[in-house]
C-alpha positions as CSV (number, residue, x, y, z in Angstrom):
1,X,142.0,102.6,90.8
2,X,143.7,102.8,94.1
3,X,142.1,103.9,97.5
4,X,142.7,103.2,101.0
5,X,139.4,101.7,101.7
6,X,136.9,100.0,99.1
7,X,133.4,100.0,100.3
8,X,131.1,97.2,98.7
9,X,127.5,98.8,98.6
10,X,126.0,102.4,98.4
11,X,122.9,101.9,100.5
12,X,122.8,103.4,104.0
13,X,125.2,101.0,105.2
14,X,127.9,101.5,102.8
15,X,127.1,105.2,102.6
16,X,127.6,105.8,106.2
17,X,130.8,103.8,106.4
18,X,132.2,105.7,103.7
19,X,131.3,109.0,105.2
20,X,132.9,108.5,108.6
21,X,136.0,106.9,106.8
22,X,136.3,110.0,104.7
23,X,135.7,112.3,107.5
24,X,138.6,110.6,109.4
25,X,140.8,111.3,106.2
26,X,140.8,108.0,104.5
27,X,140.7,107.9,100.4
28,X,137.5,106.0,100.0
29,X,135.7,104.4,96.9
30,X,132.3,103.1,97.2
31,X,131.2,100.6,94.5
32,X,127.5,100.2,93.8
33,X,126.2,97.4,91.7
34,X,123.0,99.2,90.7
35,X,122.6,102.2,88.4
36,X,122.0,104.4,91.7
37,X,122.7,104.2,95.2
38,X,119.9,102.9,97.7
39,X,117.9,100.8,95.1
40,X,117.0,98.1,97.6
41,X,116.4,98.3,101.5
42,X,117.4,102.2,101.7
43,X,115.0,103.3,99.4
44,X,112.3,101.2,100.5
45,X,112.5,102.2,104.1
46,X,109.6,103.2,106.4
47,X,111.9,105.8,108.0
48,X,111.1,105.7,111.8
49,X,113.8,106.8,114.4
50,X,112.7,104.5,117.6
51,X,114.4,103.7,120.7
52,X,111.6,101.3,121.7
53,X,112.4,98.3,119.6
54,X,115.3,95.8,119.2
55,X,117.7,94.0,121.5
56,X,119.6,95.8,124.1
57,X,122.7,96.5,121.9
58,X,120.3,97.7,119.1
59,X,118.8,100.2,121.5
60,X,122.2,101.3,122.6
61,X,123.4,102.0,119.1
62,X,120.0,103.8,118.3
63,X,120.5,106.0,121.3
64,X,124.2,106.6,120.2
65,X,122.9,107.7,116.8
66,X,120.4,110.3,118.0
67,X,123.0,113.3,118.4
68,X,124.1,113.0,114.8
69,X,120.6,112.5,113.3
70,X,119.4,115.6,115.5
71,X,122.3,117.9,114.8
72,X,124.1,116.8,111.8
73,X,127.2,118.6,110.8
74,X,126.8,121.9,109.2
75,X,126.0,121.6,105.5
76,X,125.1,117.9,105.9
77,X,121.5,118.5,104.9
78,X,119.3,121.4,103.9
79,X,116.6,120.5,106.5
80,X,116.2,118.7,109.8
81,X,116.6,114.8,109.5
82,X,114.1,114.1,112.3
83,X,110.7,115.3,112.8
84,X,108.2,114.4,115.6
85,X,106.0,111.3,115.1
86,X,105.3,109.1,118.0
87,X,103.9,105.5,118.2
88,X,100.6,104.1,119.6
89,X,100.6,100.5,120.2
90,X,97.4,98.4,121.0
91,X,96.8,95.0,122.3
92,X,93.4,93.0,122.0
93,X,92.0,91.1,124.9
94,X,94.2,88.0,125.7
95,X,97.6,89.6,124.6
96,X,98.1,91.1,128.1
97,X,101.3,89.1,128.9
98,X,102.8,90.3,125.5
99,X,101.6,93.7,126.2
100,X,103.2,94.0,129.6
101,X,106.5,92.8,128.4
102,X,106.4,95.5,125.6
103,X,105.3,98.2,127.9
104,X,108.1,97.6,130.4
105,X,110.8,97.5,127.8
106,X,109.3,100.7,126.4
107,X,109.4,102.3,129.6
108,X,113.0,102.1,129.8
109,X,113.8,103.9,126.6
110,X,114.9,107.6,127.1
111,X,111.4,109.2,126.4
112,X,109.5,106.2,128.3
113,X,106.4,104.9,127.0
114,X,103.3,105.3,129.0
115,X,100.1,103.3,129.3
116,X,96.9,105.1,128.1
117,X,93.2,104.1,127.8
118,X,92.2,102.8,124.4
119,X,90.0,105.9,124.0
120,X,92.8,108.0,124.3
121,X,94.7,106.0,121.8
122,X,91.6,106.7,119.4
123,X,92.0,110.4,120.3
124,X,95.5,110.3,118.8
125,X,94.5,108.1,115.9
126,X,90.9,108.9,115.2
127,X,90.1,106.1,113.1
128,X,91.1,103.5,115.6
129,X,88.4,101.0,116.6
130,X,89.0,101.5,120.6
131,X,86.4,99.0,121.4
132,X,88.5,96.2,120.0
133,X,91.5,96.7,122.2
134,X,92.0,96.3,126.0
135,X,95.4,98.0,126.4
136,X,97.2,100.8,124.6
137,X,100.5,102.5,125.1
138,X,102.2,105.9,123.7
139,X,105.8,106.1,122.7
140,X,106.3,109.9,122.4
141,X,109.9,109.7,121.4
142,X,109.6,108.1,118.0
143,X,110.5,110.2,115.0
144,X,110.3,110.2,111.3
145,X,113.8,110.3,109.6
146,X,114.3,112.0,106.2
147,X,115.9,108.9,104.7
148,X,116.8,110.5,101.5
149,X,118.4,113.5,103.0
150,X,120.5,111.3,105.4
151,X,121.6,109.1,102.5
152,X,122.5,111.9,100.3
153,X,124.4,113.8,103.1
154,X,126.6,110.5,103.5
155,X,127.2,110.2,99.8
156,X,128.0,113.9,99.6
157,X,130.7,113.5,102.2
158,X,132.1,110.6,100.3
159,X,132.3,112.6,97.0
160,X,134.0,115.4,98.7
161,X,137.4,113.4,98.9
162,X,136.6,110.0,97.5
163,X,134.3,108.4,94.5
164,X,131.1,106.5,94.4
165,X,131.0,104.4,91.4
166,X,127.7,103.0,90.1
167,X,127.1,100.1,87.9
168,X,130.1,98.4,89.4
169,X,129.0,95.1,90.7
170,X,132.1,93.3,91.9
171,X,132.6,90.1,90.0
172,X,136.0,89.0,91.7
173,X,137.6,89.9,94.9
174,X,141.1,88.6,95.6
175,X,144.0,89.6,97.8
176,X,147.3,90.4,96.0
177,X,149.8,90.8,98.9
178,X,148.6,93.5,101.2
179,X,145.9,94.9,98.8
180,X,142.5,93.6,97.7
181,X,141.6,93.7,94.1
182,X,137.9,94.3,93.2
183,X,137.1,93.3,89.6
184,X,134.0,95.2,88.2
185,X,132.6,95.5,84.6
186,X,134.4,99.1,84.4
187,X,137.7,97.9,85.7
188,X,139.6,96.9,88.9
189,X,139.7,98.8,92.2
190,X,142.5,98.2,94.7
191,X,142.8,99.2,98.5
192,X,144.3,97.4,101.5
193,X,140.9,97.1,103.1
194,X,137.4,96.0,102.0
195,X,134.3,96.8,103.6
196,X,131.4,94.4,102.9
197,X,128.4,96.5,103.1
198,X,126.3,94.8,100.5
199,X,123.2,94.4,102.2
200,X,121.1,91.0,101.2
201,X,124.5,90.1,99.2
202,X,126.8,90.4,102.1
203,X,127.5,86.8,102.4
204,X,127.8,86.5,98.5
205,X,130.5,89.1,98.7
206,X,132.3,87.4,101.6
207,X,132.5,84.2,99.7
208,X,134.1,85.9,96.8
209,X,136.9,87.2,99.3
210,X,137.3,83.7,100.8
211,X,135.5,84.6,104.0
212,X,132.7,82.1,105.2
213,X,129.1,83.3,105.3
214,X,127.8,84.3,108.5
215,X,124.1,82.9,107.9
216,X,122.7,86.2,107.1
217,X,119.1,85.9,106.1
218,X,117.2,88.5,103.9
219,X,113.5,88.7,105.0
220,X,110.9,90.2,102.7
221,X,109.0,93.3,104.0
222,X,105.8,94.7,102.1
223,X,104.2,98.0,102.3
224,X,101.4,100.0,100.5
225,X,100.0,103.4,100.4
226,X,96.5,104.1,100.7
227,X,94.2,107.2,101.0
228,X,93.0,107.7,104.6
229,X,90.3,109.8,103.4
230,X,91.3,112.8,105.8
231,X,94.2,114.7,107.0
232,X,96.5,112.0,108.7
233,X,99.7,114.3,108.9
234,X,99.9,114.3,112.7
235,X,98.8,110.9,113.5
236,X,101.4,108.7,115.2
237,X,102.4,105.4,113.8
238,X,99.8,102.8,114.8
239,X,100.8,99.0,115.5
240,X,99.9,96.3,117.7
241,X,101.1,93.6,120.2
242,X,102.2,91.2,118.9
243,X,103.1,93.0,115.7
244,X,100.8,92.1,113.0
245,X,100.7,95.3,111.2
246,X,101.5,99.1,111.3
247,X,100.4,102.1,109.5
248,X,101.9,105.7,109.5
249,X,101.3,108.9,107.6
250,X,103.4,109.2,104.6
251,X,103.4,111.6,101.7
252,X,99.8,112.7,102.3
253,X,98.7,109.1,102.4
254,X,99.0,106.1,104.8
255,X,101.6,103.7,104.6
256,X,100.4,100.2,105.6
257,X,102.6,97.2,106.4
258,X,101.5,93.5,107.2
259,X,104.6,93.1,109.3
260,X,105.8,90.3,107.0
261,X,109.1,88.8,107.4
262,X,109.5,85.8,105.0
263,X,113.0,84.6,104.1
264,X,113.8,85.6,100.6
265,X,116.8,85.0,98.2
266,X,118.7,88.2,97.6
267,X,117.1,90.3,94.6
268,X,115.0,93.0,93.5
269,X,111.7,92.0,95.3
270,X,108.4,92.9,94.2
271,X,105.1,93.1,96.2
272,X,102.6,90.2,96.3
273,X,99.0,90.8,95.8
274,X,98.2,88.5,98.9
275,X,100.7,90.4,101.2
276,X,99.1,93.8,100.0
277,X,95.7,92.3,100.6
278,X,96.7,91.2,104.1
279,X,98.0,94.6,105.0
280,X,94.7,96.2,103.8
281,X,92.6,93.6,106.0
282,X,94.5,94.3,109.1
283,X,94.3,97.8,108.6
284,X,90.5,97.8,108.3
285,X,90.0,95.4,111.0
286,X,91.8,97.8,113.4
287,X,90.3,101.0,112.0
288,X,87.1,102.4,110.7
289,X,88.9,103.0,107.2
290,X,87.6,101.2,104.2
291,X,90.2,101.0,101.5
292,X,88.9,101.6,97.9
293,X,92.3,101.6,96.2
294,X,95.8,100.8,97.0
295,X,97.8,103.9,95.4
296,X,101.2,102.1,95.4
297,X,102.9,99.0,96.8
298,X,106.5,97.8,97.1
299,X,108.6,95.3,98.8
300,X,112.1,95.3,100.2
301,X,114.6,93.1,102.0
302,X,115.7,93.4,105.7
303,X,118.8,91.2,106.2
304,X,119.6,89.9,109.6
305,X,122.2,88.0,111.4
306,X,121.1,84.8,113.4
307,X,121.0,86.8,116.6
308,X,119.2,89.9,115.1
309,X,122.2,91.8,115.8
310,X,124.4,94.0,113.2
311,X,127.7,92.6,112.3
312,X,130.4,95.4,112.2
313,X,134.1,95.1,112.3
314,X,137.2,93.3,111.0
315,X,136.7,89.7,110.1
316,X,139.2,87.6,112.6
317,X,140.1,85.2,109.9
318,X,140.5,87.4,106.7
319,X,143.1,90.1,106.9
320,X,141.7,93.5,105.6
321,X,138.2,92.2,105.3
322,X,135.6,94.1,107.2
323,X,131.8,93.6,107.8
324,X,129.0,96.2,108.0
325,X,125.9,94.0,107.6
326,X,122.9,92.4,109.1
327,X,121.2,95.7,110.0
328,X,117.7,94.3,109.6
329,X,115.0,96.8,110.0
330,X,117.2,99.0,112.1
331,X,119.8,100.1,109.4
332,X,118.9,103.6,108.9
333,X,118.4,104.7,112.6
334,X,121.8,102.9,113.4
335,X,123.7,104.5,110.5
336,X,125.7,106.9,112.4
337,X,126.9,104.6,115.3
338,X,127.5,101.8,113.0
339,X,129.4,103.7,110.5
340,X,131.5,105.4,113.2
341,X,132.1,102.0,114.7
342,X,133.2,100.5,111.3
343,X,135.6,103.5,110.6
344,X,137.1,103.1,113.9
345,X,137.6,99.3,113.4
346,X,139.1,100.1,109.7
347,X,141.5,102.7,111.1
348,X,142.4,100.9,114.2
349,X,141.8,104.0,116.4
350,X,139.4,105.8,118.5
351,X,137.1,108.3,116.8
352,X,135.0,111.2,118.4
353,X,131.4,110.1,119.3
354,X,132.3,106.5,118.6
355,X,130.0,104.1,120.8
356,X,131.5,102.4,123.8
357,X,133.3,99.2,123.9
358,X,130.3,97.1,125.0
359,X,128.6,98.1,121.6
360,X,131.7,97.1,119.8
361,X,131.8,93.6,121.3
362,X,128.1,93.0,120.7
363,X,128.3,93.5,117.2
364,X,131.9,92.1,116.6
365,X,132.0,89.5,113.7
366,X,134.3,87.5,116.1
367,X,131.3,86.7,118.1
368,X,130.3,83.8,115.4
369,X,133.7,82.1,115.9
370,X,136.4,81.2,113.5
371,X,134.4,78.1,112.2
372,X,132.2,80.4,110.0
373,X,135.0,81.2,107.8
374,X,136.7,79.5,104.9
375,X,140.5,79.4,104.1
376,X,141.9,82.7,103.4
377,X,142.2,83.6,99.7
378,X,145.6,85.1,98.6
């Protein structure tokens, strides 16, 4: 099957790439290895839009994504993609240096953070043990993202003119003249350009194409749902400095995460009892809650480049091979900006609302140098 672009992976990265490529007129085929899109990182995201965390380039891309998320094109979604949440960050005595650094950084965000007394933090999060903490701040601009609606909107846009093919794990990937040929269990797909949006498997896909791995590392992240015993709908997300846990209202319950980030091989990771127990223990230490039962738990992979920046653009050594990988824990909130950047790189032209040159350079695959690449396979 012939297309203008093959996108490998139908998670939030591949879906966004396909959407903006299709919107710019390209014929797109998205190939997904699983039986449905978004089985891994996308479907297990905590779904927060925050301009307060990440390196400067990540914050710039987050800011560049805001307009799309706040006001998507007509018909993209049936309900708003963003809803108010906010974040309260606390610090125990002895963590003042880390807190000051975090506060200074968060104050620079468009909706700047403000320091508040721990007692005020406890008013916003009524179960907080305010007496345990010396400092607190409020980040009012953070918002929940409807990840399912965003993901489905992207895929709907792809399907309007192109295809999303599931159960299509790429087994072979070779370049025949000026076209790539991707071999899947259901047959071959060809296009002049391939976009590697395979998440935790992105380096494996690159090897198939003859591009050397960039050193992308998947990291385990665990979460669970517990009953807060009261209506927590309006509570902000609660976390600490340094980050050892966070919790946020989710589906009538409280989502709790121990902020784990252990390197893990690509795969369908499962939650470990110890990690869930650590999450519950840290929640109980920070709050007056006593967790009697964990309603549900899961784990996912956040895949990062060595410098914790996304990798977006054309591979400098392999013709027609493009990267959209290493989005780490930022992928959902960055998806409009990185999708636009990727589409502009593939099509080699400027696109409306595309982030600026500084962002393009910061996330370019070329920053790793050609020594990261193998010989070109033809």
